[in-house]
C-alpha positions in Angstrom: 115.1 109.8 91.4 116.8 112.1 93.9 115.1 114.0 96.7 115.2 117.1 94.5 113.5 115.3 91.7 110.8 113.7 94.0 110.0 117.2 95.2 109.9 118.7 91.8 107.4 116.1 90.6 104.7 117.8 92.7 104.4 120.6 90.2 101.0 120.1 88.5 101.1 118.6 85.0 98.5 119.7 82.4 95.8 117.1 82.0 92.7 117.0 79.8 90.1 118.6 82.0 86.5 117.4 81.9 83.5 119.5 82.8 82.5 118.5 86.3 78.8 117.9 85.5 76.9 114.9 84.2 75.6 114.8 80.7 73.7 112.0 78.9 73.7 112.2 75.1 72.8 108.6 74.1 71.0 105.6 75.4 73.0 103.8 78.2 75.0 102.0 77.0 75.5 103.9 73.8 76.3 102.4 70.4 80.0 102.6 70.6 79.9 100.9 74.0 77.7 98.2 72.6 80.2 97.6 69.8 83.0 97.3 72.3 81.0 95.0 74.5 80.4 92.7 71.5 84.2 92.6 70.9 84.8 92.0 74.6 82.4 89.0 74.7 84.6 87.2 72.2 87.9 87.5 74.0 87.4 88.3 77.7 86.4 85.6 80.2 82.8 85.6 81.3 84.1 85.4 84.8 85.3 89.1 84.5 81.9 90.8 84.6 81.1 94.5 84.6 78.4 96.3 86.6 77.7 98.6 83.7 78.8 97.9 80.1 79.8 101.5 79.3 83.4 101.9 78.1 85.3 104.7 79.6 87.5 106.9 77.4 88.5 109.7 79.7 88.2 110.7 83.4 89.0 113.7 85.5 88.0 114.7 89.0 84.7 113.0 89.8 83.5 112.6 86.2 83.9 109.6 83.8 83.4 110.1 80.1 82.5 107.1 78.0 83.3 106.4 74.3 79.9 107.8 73.3 80.4 111.2 75.1 78.2 110.5 78.1 79.5 112.1 81.3 78.9 110.1 84.6 79.2 111.4 88.1 81.3 108.7 89.7 80.3 107.7 93.2 82.4 104.6 93.1 86.0 105.8 92.3 87.0 102.4 91.0 85.8 101.0 94.3 87.7 103.5 96.4 90.9 103.7 94.2 90.8 107.2 92.7 90.4 108.7 96.2 92.3 111.9 95.3 90.3 112.2 92.0 90.7 110.9 88.5 93.9 112.0 86.8 94.9 114.1 89.7 97.6 116.4 88.4 100.3 115.6 90.9 99.9 111.9 90.4 100.0 112.2 86.6 103.1 114.4 86.8 104.9 112.0 89.2 104.1 108.9 87.1 105.1 110.6 83.8 108.4 111.8 85.3 109.2 108.4 86.7 108.4 106.7 83.4 111.2 108.6 81.8 113.7 107.6 84.4 113.2 104.0 85.6 110.2 101.8 84.9 111.4 98.6 86.5 114.4 97.1 88.1 113.0 94.9 90.9 113.6 96.2 94.3 114.9 92.9 95.6 117.7 93.0 93.0 118.7 96.7 92.6 116.6 98.9 94.9 115.6 102.6 94.4 114.6 105.5 96.5 110.9 105.7 95.7 110.2 102.4 97.5 112.0 103.6 100.6 110.1 106.9 100.6 106.7 105.2 100.4 107.7 103.0 103.4 108.7 106.1 105.2 105.4 107.8 104.5 103.5 104.7 105.6 105.5 104.5 108.9 104.6 108.1 109.5 100.8 107.9 108.7 99.7 104.5 109.9 98.3 104.3 113.5 100.8 103.7 116.3 104.0 105.5 117.4 106.3 102.5 117.5 109.0 101.6 114.9 107.4 100.3 111.8 108.5 98.6 108.6 106.7 97.8 105.3 106.7 95.5 102.3 105.2 96.7 99.1 103.1 94.4 96.9 100.7 94.7 94.0 97.1 94.4 95.2 94.8 94.3 98.2 94.5 90.5 98.1 98.2 90.1 97.9 98.6 92.4 101.0 96.1 90.3 102.9 98.0 87.1 102.0 101.3 88.6 103.0 99.9 90.0 106.3 98.7 86.5 107.2 102.0 85.0 106.1 104.0 87.5 108.2 101.8 86.9 111.3 102.2 83.1 111.0 105.9 83.5 110.7 106.1 85.8 113.8 103.8 83.7 116.0 104.6 80.2 114.8 100.9 79.6 114.8 98.6 78.4 112.0 95.0 79.7 112.5 93.5 82.8 110.9 90.4 84.5 112.2 88.2 86.9 110.3 84.8 88.5 111.0 81.3 87.8 109.7 80.4 90.0 106.7 84.1 90.4 105.8 85.5 90.6 102.3 89.3 90.2 101.7 89.8 89.2 98.1 89.6 86.5 95.4 92.8 84.5 95.8 92.7 81.0 97.3 93.3 82.1 100.9 91.3 85.3 100.7 88.3 83.5 99.2 88.3 81.3 102.3 88.4 84.5 104.4 85.4 86.0 102.8 82.0 85.7 104.6 80.0 85.5 101.4 81.0 82.6 99.1 79.0 83.5 96.0 80.2 84.6 93.5 83.7 84.8 94.8 84.3 81.2 95.7 81.6 79.2 94.0 83.2 76.2 92.2 86.8 77.2 93.0 87.5 74.9 95.9 89.1 73.3 97.8 89.9 76.5 99.7 92.6 77.2 102.2 92.1 75.7 105.7 92.6 77.0 109.2 90.3 80.0 108.6 87.6 80.8 111.2 84.7 83.2 111.0 83.9 85.0 114.2 80.8 87.1 115.0 81.3 90.8 114.2 79.8 94.1 115.4 76.7 95.1 113.3 74.9 97.7 115.4 71.9 98.1 113.1 71.1 94.5 113.3 72.5 93.1 116.5 71.9 96.2 118.7 74.9 95.3 120.9 77.3 97.7 122.6 81.0 97.5 121.6 81.8 95.6 124.8 79.0 93.0 124.3 79.8 92.5 120.6 83.5 92.1 121.5 82.6 89.5 124.2 80.8 87.5 121.5 83.8 87.7 119.2 86.2 86.7 121.9 84.1 83.8 123.1 84.2 82.4 119.6 87.9 82.8 119.3 88.6 81.2 122.7 86.2 78.3 122.3 86.2 77.5 118.6 89.7 78.4 117.6 91.8 78.6 120.7 94.1 81.5 121.4 97.2 79.2 121.5 96.7 78.3 117.8 95.6 81.7 116.5 98.2 83.6 114.5 96.1 86.6 113.6 92.7 88.3 113.6 92.1 90.2 110.4 89.5 93.0 110.7 88.2 95.8 108.4 87.6 98.8 110.7 84.7 99.7 108.4 83.6 96.7 106.4 83.6 97.3 102.7 81.8 94.8 100.5 79.9 93.7 103.6 78.0 97.0 103.6 80.1 99.7 105.3 79.3 98.5 108.8 80.8 100.8 111.4 81.5 98.8 114.6 80.0 99.9 118.0 82.2 102.2 120.1 84.9 100.3 121.9 84.7 97.1 119.9 88.0 97.3 118.1 90.2 98.4 121.1 88.8 95.6 123.2 89.7 93.1 120.6 93.2 94.5 120.3 93.7 94.2 124.0 92.7 90.6 123.9 95.0 89.9 121.0 97.9 91.6 122.7 97.3 89.6 125.9 97.3 86.3 124.0 100.1 87.0 121.5 97.8 87.2 118.5 98.6 89.6 115.7 95.7 91.9 115.0 95.6 93.1 111.4 93.6 96.1 110.0 92.5 95.5 106.5 92.3 99.2 105.4 92.4 98.4 101.7 89.1 100.2 101.1 88.9 102.5 104.2 92.5 103.8 104.2 94.3 106.7 102.5 92.2 109.6 103.9 88.9 108.2 102.7 87.2 108.5 106.1 88.7 111.8 107.2 91.7 110.2 108.8 94.6 108.7 106.9 93.3 105.3 108.3 89.8 104.5 109.5 91.3 102.7 112.6 92.0 106.2 114.0 88.3 106.9 114.4 88.0 104.1 116.9 91.2 104.7 118.9 92.6 101.4 117.5 96.3 100.9 116.9 96.6 97.6 115.0 99.8 95.5 114.9 99.7 95.4 111.1 97.9 97.7 108.6 97.1 96.7 105.0 97.0 99.5 102.4 96.0 99.3 98.7 93.3 100.8 96.4 93.7 104.6 97.0 97.4 104.5 97.8 98.7 105.2 94.3 95.9 107.1 92.7 95.0 104.3 90.3 98.3 102.6 89.8 98.7 99.1 91.2 100.3 99.2 94.6 99.6 97.7 98.0 101.5 97.4 101.3 101.8 95.6 104.6 103.0 98.0 107.4 103.5 97.2 111.0 105.5 96.7 114.1 109.2 96.3 113.2 109.6 93.2 115.2 106.7 91.5 113.4 107.8 92.6 110.0 111.4 91.5 110.6 110.4 88.0 111.6 110.5 87.0 107.9 113.9 85.7 106.6 115.6 87.6 103.8 114.0 86.5 100.5 110.8 85.5 102.2 108.9 88.6 101.1 108.6 90.4 97.8 107.6 89.8 94.2 108.5 90.9 90.7 106.3 93.9 90.4 105.8 94.7 94.1 106.7 98.4 94.7 107.2 99.2 91.1 109.0 102.6 90.7 106.2 104.3 88.7 103.5 103.2 91.2 105.7 104.3 94.1 106.2 107.7 92.5 102.4 108.0 92.2 102.0 107.0 95.8 104.3 109.7 97.0 102.2 112.2 95.0 99.0 110.9 96.6 100.4 111.6 100.1 101.3 115.1 98.9 97.9 115.6 97.4 96.2 114.6 100.6 98.1 117.2 102.5 98.2 120.0 99.9 94.6 119.6 98.7 93.3 119.4 102.3 91.6 116.1 101.6 91.1 115.0 105.2 88.9 118.0 105.6 87.2 117.3 102.3 86.2 113.8 103.5 84.5 115.4 106.6 82.7 117.9 104.3 81.5 115.1 102.0 80.2 113.0 105.0 78.2 116.0 106.3 76.7 116.7 102.9 75.9 113.1 102.1 74.4 112.2 105.4 72.3 115.4 105.5 70.9 114.6 102.1 70.3 111.0 102.9 68.6 111.8 106.1 66.1 114.0 104.2 65.4 111.1 101.9 65.0 108.7 104.8 62.2 110.9 106.1 60.3 110.4 102.8 61.2 106.8 102.0 60.7 104.2 104.7 62.8 101.6 102.9 65.9 103.5 104.0 66.6 101.6 107.2 70.0 102.7 108.2 72.5 105.5 107.2 76.1 104.8 108.2 79.7 105.4 107.4 82.5 107.9 107.8 84.0 110.5 105.5 83.5 109.6 101.8 82.5 106.1 102.8 78.8 106.3 103.4 76.0 103.8 102.8 72.3 103.3 103.2 70.8 99.9 104.0 67.5 99.3 102.3 64.7 97.1 103.8 61.3 96.1 102.7 58.6 98.7 103.1 57.2 98.9 106.7 59.9 96.7 108.2 62.6 99.3 109.2 61.4 99.3 112.8 60.7 95.6 113.1 62.1 92.8 111.1 64.5 94.9 108.9 63.9 92.5 106.0 66.6 93.1 103.4 65.5 94.7 100.1 68.1 93.9 97.4 65.6 94.4 94.6 65.3 98.1 95.5 69.1 98.5 95.4 69.3 96.8 92.0 66.6 99.1 90.6 68.2 102.3 92.1 71.6 101.5 90.6 70.1 100.8 87.2 68.0 104.0 87.3 70.9 106.2 88.3 73.1 104.7 85.6 70.6 105.6 82.9 70.7 109.2 84.2 74.4 109.6 84.4 75.2 108.7 88.0 77.2 105.6 89.0 76.4 104.1 92.4 77.6 100.8 93.8 75.8 98.0 95.6 77.1 96.1 98.6 76.1 94.1 101.6 75.8 90.4 102.5 72.2 90.4 101.1 72.9 92.9 98.4 70.6 95.5 100.0 73.2 98.3 100.7 73.8 101.2 98.4 77.2 102.7 98.9 78.7 106.1 98.2 82.4 106.1 97.6 83.2 109.3 95.7 86.6 110.8 95.3 87.6 113.4 97.8 87.6 115.9 94.9 83.8 115.7 94.5 82.1 119.0 94.8 79.0 119.8 96.9 77.2 120.5 93.6 77.9 117.0 92.3 76.9 115.4 95.6 73.6 117.3 95.5 73.1 116.3 91.9 73.7 112.7 92.7 71.2 112.9 95.6 68.6 114.4 93.4 68.9 111.5 91.0 68.7 109.1 93.9 65.5 110.9 95.0 64.0 110.4 91.6 65.1 106.8 91.6 63.4 106.2 95.0 60.3 107.9 93.8 60.2 105.6 90.7 60.0 102.5 92.9 56.3 103.4 93.6 
């Protein structure tokens, strides 16, 4: 498409609107979902599990509608994918327009403008004022793999370091990079080598300042890995599957200074925390951190498969022509959707929306914490907030994890039309990852269901 066509695609396209309220009309799952689940069991691998076997027919804003007509308030957004809202009108219009023009050519054979425009937007909005370049790929795990690959090429070094409680994907390399092996890596070895797990900053449990936590991380990197062999340190600025851990103040900039001094590429895995979710385009900005490379995925294209590695031009250009790319990486339709996502963030004031959501969520959760002593910690930024649940009476002492409570809360909420996600190394974190289109009314409704769920624990 031309510049004029790209601009024109921002005009909202009509979509099937869905009432933005929950409604439960059958048992959960309903009879049609149960029938589909029986069909699924015959043809879909058991390794592809679902948290809740309800089959979704439509979605809009912050509501999912299943095949039985039940409406669910979605506090998961496809694990942070539909950040601008389900079927956001600009995204739908952009994808539909692009489908009529070019669906695929492969950028490495015959390129197109949409890929270039996404790279321009990434250069503009990722942290750092230096010259940046990007490569577009399909998924978060593929972005991680390419980030590591690029860092190794640039440094000529082999070793990869990650942090405790990290999650980076399900490919061979990323399985080795994850902190928690089960279920992601159980039985799938041998895994990739030269991956090292350093201590992280976990203020609720370690009580360390950013400087002290960074000193622990650096000591490990220097003594166990050796800076001379370390290609990159890959860090989630706010850990996702690990439980939405927010590092102590100063932790990330200290690590970046150490990496820069020792020629190590520091990579921000912003796959879950990026694209306006936390009130900045990238969560790194909350911490004054300007990483060498930034990984984007999930929310970047409003639900279409797209991911990116963006970083310092000299690092990105270290790869030889033909060394990067893939058949579907930077697909034109996904790129058109991504352009619309950037426009929606700006025009729908979604950075401000993330701040509103954080304030509303945390205020409600703090009220619940005063009533239920199993809520040990409330943390997160923007529309990326979590509570860590502990055994009764242990919040001020041992902080013993309480995964059973999280399981019960998620199940109760689902039966009442609210979808929450679990997380955490011990499965004891309940996370709130709504779209930035979620209304205050839906947040309060979700919190009321959570209140009832907590009360039901006895």
